Each structure stands twice: as structure tokens, then as C-alpha cells.
SENUPA-541917 format. One record per atom (N, C-alpha, C, O, CB): atom name; x, y, z. Coordinates in pm, whole numbers, plus 50000, padded with zeros to 5 digits. Glycine has a CB too. Example, Ala and Ser with C-alpha at 12.3 -4.5 7.8 and 13.67 -1.06 7.14 Angstrom:
BEGIN
N	51319	49431	50780
CA	51230	49550	50780
C	51320	49670	50780
O	51424	49668	50846
CB	51131	49553	50905
N	51285	49775	50708
CA	51367	49894	50714
C	51290	50003	50787
O	51341	50114	50804
CB	51408	49940	50572
This chain:
BEGIN
N	61201	53013	71061
CA	61077	53067	70978
C	61089	53105	70891
O	61207	53122	70863
CB	61010	53146	71008
N	60980	53151	70774
CA	61041	53155	70621
C	61004	53229	70560
O	60891	53245	70513
CB	61030	53062	70540
N	61110	53297	70548
CA	61130	53405	70525
C	61135	53463	70360
O	61175	53396	70265
CB	61235	53416	70598
N	61090	53588	70355
CA	61069	53649	70248
C	61131	53787	70209
O	61059	53874	70259
CB	60950	53652	70247
N	61244	53850	70135
CA	61318	53864	70134
C	61296	53971	70045
O	61263	53866	69990
CB	61378	53775	70134
N	61273	54106	69947
CA	61280	54171	69872
C	61355	54213	69773
O	61320	54318	69721
CB	61262	54213	69909
N	61460	54154	69727
CA	61545	54207	69678
C	61669	54105	69658
O	61697	54028	69566
CB	61563	54319	69750
N	61734	54135	69784
CA	61766	54041	69896
C	61939	54041	69797
O	62028	53988	69861
CB	61637	53857	69919
N	61979	54093	69663
CA	62143	54003	69600
C	62188	54175	69581
O	62246	54199	69475
CB	62139	53857	69385
N	62167	54289	69669
CA	62232	54383	69610
C	62253	54473	69795
O	62165	54522	69865
CB	62126	54465	69455
N	62394	54463	69818
CA	62382	54594	69995
C	62301	54549	69996
O	62277	54463	69911
CB	62371	54776	70031
N	62178	54598	70133
CA	62103	54590	70249
C	62044	54434	70230
O	62073	54338	70301
CB	61985	54718	70259
N	61970	54436	70135
CA	61923	54353	70118
C	61994	54176	70118
O	61942	54073	70161
CB	61876	54409	70027
N	62125	54198	70053
CA	62188	54076	70053
C	62256	54057	70197
O	62290	53941	70221
CB	62288	54069	69934
N	62285	54166	70311
CA	62315	54130	70405
C	62299	54091	70476
O	62383	54051	70557
CB	62335	54153	70429
N	62097	54075	70492
CA	61949	54104	70537
C	61938	53947	70507
O	61913	53869	70600
CB	61835	54234	70442
N	61961	53896	70363
CA	62010	53672	70308
C	62056	53658	70341
O	62028	53553	70398
CB	62058	53576	70203
N	62229	53714	70387
CA	62350	53613	70434
C	62265	53562	70576
O	62216	53450	70585
CB	62535	53707	70468
N	62256	53670	70692
CA	62211	53676	70814
C	62070	53595	70819
O	62070	53503	70902
CB	62204	53823	70854
N	61956	53611	70749
CA	61958	53463	70792
C	61924	53259	70728
O	61871	53148	70740
CB	61869	53498	70883
N	61990	53330	70679
CA	62039	53199	70641
C	62121	53166	70764
O	62121	53072	70842
CB	62123	53195	70499
N	62172	53247	70755
CA	62316	53217	70889
C	62218	53168	71003
O	62255	53067	71064
CB	62432	53398	70962
N	62113	53221	71036
CA	62032	53197	71193
C	61937	53079	71115
O	61830	53045	71164
CB	61918	53371	71281
N	61982	53026	71003
CA	61905	52899	70954
C	61741	52907	70881
O	61651	52823	70874
CB	61893	52809	71089
N	61750	53014	70845
CA	61571	53071	70838
C	61626	52951	70751
O	61737	52898	70741
CB	61473	53260	70774
N	61451	52922	70669
CA	61360	52960	70495
C	61377	53037	70390
O	61271	53079	70344
CB	61246	53013	70496
N	61501	53079	70320
CA	61517	53222	70295
C	61417	53217	70164
O	61465	53130	70091
CB	61690	53278	70269
N	61265	53289	70084
CA	61334	53344	70003
C	61342	53466	69921
O	61302	53573	69967
CB	61338	53281	69954
N	61398	53454	69788
CA	61428	53592	69761
C	61337	53663	69595
O	61341	53626	69478
CB	61616	53587	69749
N	61283	53748	69647
CA	61237	53723	69509
C	61312	53889	69426
O	61302	54010	69451
CB	61024	53702	69509
N	61344	53854	69381
CA	61421	53931	69251
C	61437	53944	69114
O	61399	53843	69056
CB	61507	53918	69253
N	61491	54056	69017
CA	61430	54058	68895
C	61550	53988	68851
O	61575	53992	68731
CB	61382	54199	68825
N	61640	53915	68940
CA	61751	53825	68861
C	61904	53891	68758
O	61979	53849	68670
CB	61648	53742	68749
N	61878	54048	68856
CA	61994	54181	68712
C	62110	54115	68819
O	62218	54075	68775
CB	61970	54462	68706
N	62084	54109	68934
CA	62207	54112	68987
C	62231	53948	69127
O	62144	53869	69162
CB	62210	54294	69058
N	62375	53955	69170
CA	62448	53768	69240
C	62328	53720	69194
O	62217	53757	69232
CB	62485	53717	69458
N	62364	53598	69071
CA	62278	53472	69070
C	62324	53422	69107
O	62260	53330	69159
CB	62233	53410	68991
N	62459	53416	69124
CA	62524	53315	69233
C	62507	53313	69391
O	62559	53235	69471
CB	62662	53328	69220
N	62436	53400	69410
CA	62462	53400	69574
C	62356	53319	69635
O	62255	53285	69572
CB	62457	53555	69647
N	62367	53302	69698
CA	62255	53228	69785
C	62187	53089	69697
O	62074	53039	69702
CB	62120	53352	69823
N	62302	53056	69621
CA	62230	52862	69636
C	62101	52790	69705
O	62014	52713	69662
CB	62332	52772	69725
N	62129	52858	69843
CA	62063	52743	69890
C	61862	52836	69893
O	61748	52828	69940
CB	62162	52682	70085
N	61922	52887	69831
CA	61787	52978	69928
C	61718	52979	69805
O	61779	52987	69698
CB	61814	53165	70013
N	61539	52966	69814
CA	61504	52943	69669
C	61434	53136	69660
O	61400	53210	69753
CB	61359	52768	69641
N	61435	53169	69465
CA	61451	53289	69403
C	61287	53225	69304
O	61240	53127	69246
CB	61642	53325	69313
N	61256	53394	69353
CA	61124	53382	69231
C	61172	53504	69193
O	61211	53605	69251
CB	60934	53374	69273
N	61149	53437	68994
CA	61175	53597	68988
C	61069	53724	68912
O	60969	53687	68850
CB	61312	53603	68907
N	61089	53816	68920
CA	60961	53879	68879
C	61044	54057	68903
O	61160	54072	68942
CB	60794	53820	69007
N	60973	54142	68878
CA	60928	54301	68953
C	60816	54281	68970
O	60722	54215	68926
CB	60938	54446	68878
N	60845	54361	69057
CA	60664	54413	69154
C	60654	54523	69099
O	60588	54596	69173
CB	60646	54447	69351
N	60696	54592	68976
CA	60689	54744	68977
C	60561	54709	68846
O	60485	54794	68800
CB	60871	54856	68934
N	60565	54573	68808
CA	60490	54516	68685
C	60362	54444	68733
O	60243	54475	68734
CB	60585	54411	68600
N	60455	54295	68787
CA	60331	54157	68854
C	60383	54054	68994
O	60500	54020	69015
CB	60304	54013	68700
N	60299	54028	69054
CA	60346	53977	69214
C	60307	53919	69201
O	60333	53845	69295
CB	60334	54012	69340
N	60192	53835	69094
CA	60068	53736	69111
C	60168	53639	69216
O	60123	53569	69307
CB	59993	53647	68936
N	60312	53652	69180
CA	60349	53506	69237
C	60373	53496	69428
O	60383	53406	69511
CB	60515	53460	69146
N	60375	53565	69427
CA	60399	53586	69585
C	60265	53499	69638
O	60263	53395	69705
CB	60399	53776	69641
N	60170	53566	69591
CA	60018	53512	69649
C	59985	53365	69658
O	59974	53277	69573
CB	59904	53564	69556
N	59972	53367	69801
CA	59876	53207	69856
C	60062	53117	69878
O	60113	53007	69898
CB	59714	53093	69652
N	60079	53183	69868
CA	60336	53176	69931
C	60289	53156	70125
O	60248	53254	70188
CB	60508	53492	69894
N	60300	53072	70165
CA	60367	53132	70278
C	60509	53132	70370
O	60591	53054	70417
CB	60297	53109	70341
N	60483	53255	70362
CA	60626	53348	70467
C	60549	53399	70616
O	60458	53480	70631
CB	60699	53543	70362
N	60620	53323	70709
CA	60634	53384	70816
C	60657	53610	70867
O	60607	53683	70952
CB	60753	53287	70839
N	60738	53626	70773
CA	60808	53750	70767
C	60854	53792	70624
O	60910	53703	70560
CB	60925	53742	70857
N	60844	53868	70584
CA	60886	53993	70432
C	60974	54088	70524
O	60974	54139	70636
CB	60712	54113	70337
N	61037	54080	70428
CA	61135	54177	70451
C	61236	54284	70360
O	61352	54271	70320
CB	61202	54109	70508
N	61134	54400	70347
CA	61169	54491	70170
C	61325	54616	70198
O	61334	54716	70269
CB	60962	54641	70111
N	61359	54594	70167
CA	61493	54665	70198
C	61485	54734	70052
O	61594	54781	70019
CB	61646	54556	70238
N	61392	54749	69965
CA	61430	54799	69823
C	61268	54873	69829
O	61224	54858	69715
CB	61477	54654	69676
N	61192	54924	69890
CA	61081	54942	69862
C	61122	55156	69826
O	61179	55247	69887
CB	60964	54867	70007
N	61041	55135	69680
CA	61040	55292	69700
C	60960	55365	69629
O	60939	55485	69647
CB	61157	55352	69676
N	60927	55316	69570
CA	60772	55379	69505
C	60605	55311	69584
O	60559	55197	69573
CB	60772	55316	69303
N	60568	55391	69634
CA	60477	55327	69740
C	60327	55199	69608
O	60252	55110	69650
CB	60377	55523	69858
N	60340	55241	69479
CA	60199	55127	69432
C	60356	54989	69416
O	60343	54868	69428
CB	60059	55192	69197
N	60491	55064	69386
CA	60546	54825	69436
C	60482	54789	69591
O	60405	54704	69634
CB	60818	54777	69482
N	60546	54887	69640
CA	60555	54913	69820
C	60387	54760	69785
O	60384	54640	69756
CB	60495	55186	69923
N	60283	54871	69812
CA	60108	54817	69752
C	60118	54719	69738
O	60138	54625	69815
CB	60035	54858	69622
N	60098	54729	69597
CA	60106	54500	69541
C	60159	54443	69608
O	60098	54346	69652
CB	60189	54421	69403
N	60319	54465	69665
CA	60384	54349	69742
C	60357	54342	69906
O	60410	54252	69973
CB	60543	54362	69718
N	60280	54431	69961
CA	60200	54415	70087
C	60056	54398	70035
O	59999	54442	70135
CB	60215	54546	70191
N	59968	54370	69962
CA	59887	54273	69908
C	59930	54157	69914
O	59921	54079	70008
CB	59858	54292	69794
N	59996	54137	69780
CA	60017	53982	69813
C	60020	53891	69837
O	59969	53787	69796
CB	60033	53945	69828
N	60109	53931	69943
CA	60132	53873	70082
C	60054	53880	70237
O	60018	53978	70303
CB	60245	53922	70103
N	60043	53738	70266
CA	59996	53732	70407
C	60075	53694	70466
O	60100	53574	70455
CB	59898	53667	70443
N	60178	53804	70587
CA	60297	53769	70696
C	60335	53930	70731
O	60291	54029	70673
CB	60452	53663	70619
N	60415	53926	70827
CA	60443	54039	70894
C	60529	54081	70800
O	60560	54011	70704
CB	60491	54032	71033
N	60579	54216	70824
CA	60623	54325	70652
C	60689	54386	70774
O	60633	54435	70872
CB	60473	54450	70516
N	60858	54372	70742
CA	60958	54506	70763
C	61026	54564	70661
O	61131	54534	70606
CB	61066	54483	70850
N	60921	54683	70639
CA	60970	54768	70544
C	61093	54882	70566
O	61047	54983	70621
CB	60857	54827	70506
N	61179	54888	70549
CA	61299	54914	70543
C	61297	55105	70518
O	61351	55137	70412
CB	61365	54809	70419
N	61256	55193	70579
CA	61237	55302	70551
C	61318	55414	70522
O	61346	55403	70402
CB	61182	55320	70615
N	61403	55577	70595
CA	61511	55664	70526
C	61475	55730	70641
O	61356	55758	70653
CB	61507	55734	70365
N	61525	55750	70696
CA	61530	55959	70807
C	61553	56044	70741
O	61599	56152	70777
CB	61655	56015	70930
N	61515	56000	70597
CA	61437	56094	70434
C	61330	56105	70486
O	61303	56226	70486
CB	61411	56016	70261
N	61211	56021	70552
CA	61112	56054	70624
C	61123	56212	70702
O	61035	56295	70685
CB	61100	55937	70716
N	61201	56230	70759
CA	61144	56367	70826
C	61274	56506	70759
O	61393	56533	70743
CB	61150	56341	71051
N	61066	56575	70732
CA	61168	56710	70683
C	61299	56792	70737
O	61370	56874	70680
CB	61090	56812	70680
N	61303	56736	70873
CA	61325	56832	70954
C	61513	56812	70982
O	61597	56887	71031
CB	61210	56813	71093
N	61521	56636	70907
CA	61650	56559	70917
C	61693	56641	70754
O	61618	56679	70664
CB	61632	56347	70930
N	61887	56648	70769
CA	62013	56612	70930
C	61931	56759	71006
O	61877	56754	71116
CB	62283	56644	70889
N	61936	56837	70952
CA	61947	57025	71019
C	61871	56969	71185
O	61896	57059	71266
CB	61791	57203	70888
N	61797	56863	71248
CA	61761	56879	71349
C	61771	56771	71417
O	61832	56697	71339
CB	61665	56926	71348
N	61742	56687	71557
CA	61727	56609	71601
C	61625	56567	71552
O	61538	56655	71559
CB	61740	56617	71696
N	61599	56502	71517
CA	61447	56363	71501
C	61431	56215	71604
O	61505	56146	71674
CB	61467	56271	71317
N	61303	56218	71566
CA	61285	56061	71703
C	61182	56028	71615
O	61186	56041	71492
CB	61223	56080	71919
N	61050	55964	71712
CA	60988	55828	71642
C	60892	55995	71656
O	60809	55986	71566
CB	60947	55617	71731
N	60879	56089	71704
CA	60760	56121	71751
C	60820	56295	71620
O	60814	56418	71614
CB	60732	56120	71979
N	60848	56228	71579
CA	60827	56435	71442
C	60805	56382	71359
O	60815	56274	71301
CB	60971	56575	71376
N	60762	56505	71356
CA	60682	56514	71186
C	60742	56513	71102
O	60840	56578	71067
CB	60609	56618	71137
N	60622	56351	71015
CA	60751	56393	70818
C	60681	56422	70683
O	60606	56517	70662
CB	60861	56219	70740
N	60702	56366	70632
CA	60633	56405	70477
C	60499	56369	70451
O	60460	56280	70375
CB	60706	56335	70357
N	60411	56465	70538
CA	60256	56393	70520
C	60225	56450	70348
O	60204	56373	70255
CB	60107	56474	70667
N	60230	56610	70337
CA	60238	56579	70171
C	60281	56598	70042
O	60216	56636	69944
CB	60177	56585	70139
N	60427	56560	70055
CA	60563	56568	70018
C	60673	56673	70050
O	60676	56752	70144
CB	60556	56564	69902
N	60781	56654	69926
CA	60858	56809	69957
C	60948	56809	69823
O	60915	56772	69711
CB	60975	56821	70128
N	61050	56852	69858
CA	61143	56955	69753
C	61201	56850	69624
O	61208	56880	69505
CB	61307	57036	69856
N	61260	56645	69724
CA	61165	56551	69646
C	61132	56423	69652
O	61185	56391	69758
CB	61191	56548	69545
N	61101	56367	69627
CA	60986	56271	69631
C	61063	56173	69696
O	60989	56090	69747
CB	60913	56225	69490
N	61176	56151	69715
CA	61307	56002	69788
C	61183	55966	69908
O	61106	55870	69908
CB	61537	56083	69900
N	61201	56108	70032
CA	61201	56122	70151
C	60986	56097	70118
O	60937	55984	70109
CB	61303	56294	70218
N	60907	56219	70109
CA	60805	56150	70114
C	60748	56034	70021
O	60627	56011	70026
CB	60736	56230	70122
N	60833	55957	69930
CA	60787	55829	69959
C	60838	55742	70004
O	60835	55635	69943
CB	60753	55783	69891
N	60882	55749	70087
CA	60954	55613	70211
C	60807	55695	70292
O	60715	55614	70301
CB	61197	55632	70320
N	60787	55779	70327
CA	60645	55828	70397
C	60539	55738	70261
O	60540	55615	70248
CB	60624	56061	70407
N	60486	55798	70205
CA	60381	55664	70132
C	60409	55490	70139
O	60309	55421	70160
CB	60386	55690	69959
N	60494	55446	70127
CA	60541	55355	70093
C	60495	55341	70202
O	60384	55289	70191
CB	60652	55331	70043
N	60537	55369	70357
CA	60568	55317	70487
C	60339	55277	70519
O	60274	55180	70558
CB	60689	55490	70621
N	60304	55437	70465
CA	60181	55391	70467
C	60063	55287	70379
O	59946	55255	70401
CB	60151	55486	70472
N	60165	55254	70266
CA	60075	55207	70176
C	60065	55040	70203
O	59990	54957	70150
CB	60123	55251	70027
N	60121	55032	70258
CA	60246	54859	70386
C	60083	54904	70524
O	59964	54875	70514
CB	60577	54956	70515
N	60137	54960	70603
CA	60015	54932	70699
C	59846	54942	70635
O	59747	54909	70701
CB	60033	55053	70823
N	59842	54981	70528
CA	59655	54980	70453
C	59672	54854	70432
O	59594	54774	70484
CB	59595	55079	70284
N	59789	54807	70343
CA	59746	54663	70326
C	59771	54503	70433
O	59751	54382	70435
CB	59813	54643	70197
N	59833	54625	70514
CA	59860	54483	70635
C	59845	54558	70764
O	59952	54559	70826
CB	60042	54393	70635
N	59784	54598	70803
CA	59782	54663	70911
C	59732	54581	71045
O	59647	54497	71072
CB	59707	54774	70880
N	59879	54687	71143
CA	59879	54653	71256
C	60061	54496	71289
O	60122	54441	71380
CB	59684	54598	71265
N	60054	54506	71088
CA	60167	54360	71113
C	60295	54465	70995
O	60379	54442	70908
CB	60077	54123	71013
N	60264	54528	71033
CA	60440	54640	70944
C	60534	54726	71093
O	60521	54806	71186
CB	60349	54856	70786
N	60630	54633	71020
CA	60733	54710	71121
C	60767	54826	71056
O	60740	54812	70937
CB	60872	54632	71160
N	60805	54917	71076
CA	60841	55063	70922
C	61006	55063	71024
O	61007	55088	71144
CB	60684	55314	70921
N	61134	55031	70942
CA	61241	55099	71040
C	61304	55264	70941
O	61364	55261	70833
CB	61400	54951	71073
N	61282	55341	70988
CA	61376	55444	70928
C	61474	55449	71003
O	61485	55501	71114
CB	61330	55575	70908
N	61567	55377	70923
CA	61692	55398	70951
C	61757	55566	70912
O	61698	55674	70901
CB	61760	55281	70874
N	61889	55532	70900
CA	61963	55645	70902
C	62094	55592	70795
O	62096	55488	70730
CB	62004	55690	71069
N	62202	55704	70803
CA	62298	55639	70701
C	62323	55484	70721
O	62371	55428	70820
CB	62438	55712	70711
N	62277	55422	70593
CA	62340	55239	70625
C	62476	55267	70515
O	62461	55333	70412
CB	62191	55053	70547
N	62598	55212	70553
CA	62698	55195	70500
C	62733	55081	70503
O	62670	55012	70583
CB	62772	55260	70533
N	62841	55011	70424
CA	62871	54939	70492
C	62997	54847	70331
O	63094	54909	70288
CB	62716	54869	70581
N	62976	54768	70300
CA	63013	54592	70228
C	62947	54648	70103
O	62863	54723	70153
CB	62919	54407	70309
N	62933	54658	69961
CA	62863	54633	69887
C	62779	54796	69843
O	62691	54825	69762
CB	62793	54512	69948
N	62833	54847	69911
CA	62734	54960	69919
C	62780	55056	69707
O	62884	55112	69672
CB	62796	55093	70124
N	62624	55028	69608
CA	62720	55093	69503
C	62621	55248	69456
O	62573	55293	69352
CB	62751	54959	69345
N	62627	55289	69597
CA	62595	55435	69524
C	62727	55528	69670
O	62730	55650	69685
CB	62343	55497	69533
N	62811	55433	69747
CA	62915	55519	69826
C	62881	55617	69864
O	62923	55725	69823
CB	63019	55554	69773
N	62737	55591	70013
CA	62728	55692	70068
C	62811	55770	70166
O	62806	55893	70166
CB	62645	55676	70098
N	62877	55713	70238
CA	63020	55714	70328
C	63097	55813	70217
O	63095	55936	70212
CB	63112	55528	70357
N	63150	55741	70151
CA	63288	55874	70096
C	63209	56024	70013
O	63266	56115	69954
CB	63428	55777	69928
N	63065	56005	70036
CA	63009	56127	69979
C	62990	56194	70090
O	62982	56315	70073
CB	62887	56118	69895
N	62972	56131	70271
CA	62868	56211	70341
C	63000	56229	70430
O	63002	56328	70503
CB	62704	56138	70404
N	63137	56121	70430
CA	63341	56234	70489
C	63313	56283	70417
O	63242	56341	70499
CB	63537	56196	70483
N	63281	56347	70294
CA	63340	56469	70183
C	63220	56623	70225
O	63233	56729	70164
CB	63308	56391	69960
């Protein structure tokens, strides 16, 4: 399978990239080139910044795109319009205004109109931008707490405290 990972050198994207290679997939990383230059020498790299220009993704053949680093709706919209593939968007449980005080599931209401911070509502807007560009070909994963090696923002210690 030809997989494009948006990012792929920091935290979750790094784990996704490593697993794709371990399973024998053909991997391309779209990265700004800021982190992990030594990682995954067997992967193709496209250097760019999706908030500025994604034209180098157009016309390329990918079976799937995995986006672990989309935070701005305009960036995700540009990324999804540039590719013709199945798109996995890693969102957040922060898309649900009731979380963490309430138990949430796929049927829980999300931040349709905005909220006290922009992170959760922007994740929802990213999801909708992706689906608008690639209708029926987007899988949204509203992940809970993601922790582990290479987590540079120290989520687990914050939650434990």
C-alpha cells in the first residue's frame, strides 16, 4: 500500500510511520523538515508546509493518507483537496464539549459552533473540511488520551498530576 503520512517524525506520526514501514508499505512523509531528519531513510520525503503550499502532493498516487497533525481547518482542507486517496484524520475527544466530565461516544454532540478554546472546535472543523473535500473517503478517529514515547508535551505527567 502507498501511504502518505502528514508529518511522521514527531510523536504519533512517528509511530504510524514506523508501523507502516514494519508492515512493508511504501511510505511517503510530508514534513516541514524541522524534526527527525535521520528517521526513516527508506521513506520518500516531501518537504513542505501545508499552511503555505501543498501543490507538490497533487497528482501523486497514494492509497491512504494518515493525518496525525491537523489542527487548522484551512490546512486540512488544503491537504485533502490536494490528494485523491482515503484519508484518516486523527481528531480528538476534545471534539466533544461534554468530555471529560461526561462519558462520550460517537453519538454525543460535538462542538458544532465553537467553544471556550479553539482546539476542540477546530478539530471538528478539520473533520468537516476533510469530509467536504473527500466525501465518503474520510475516517475520523476521535482519540482519547494518546501518550507514549516521543511525547514532547508530557500529557501523561499532566494527567497524573
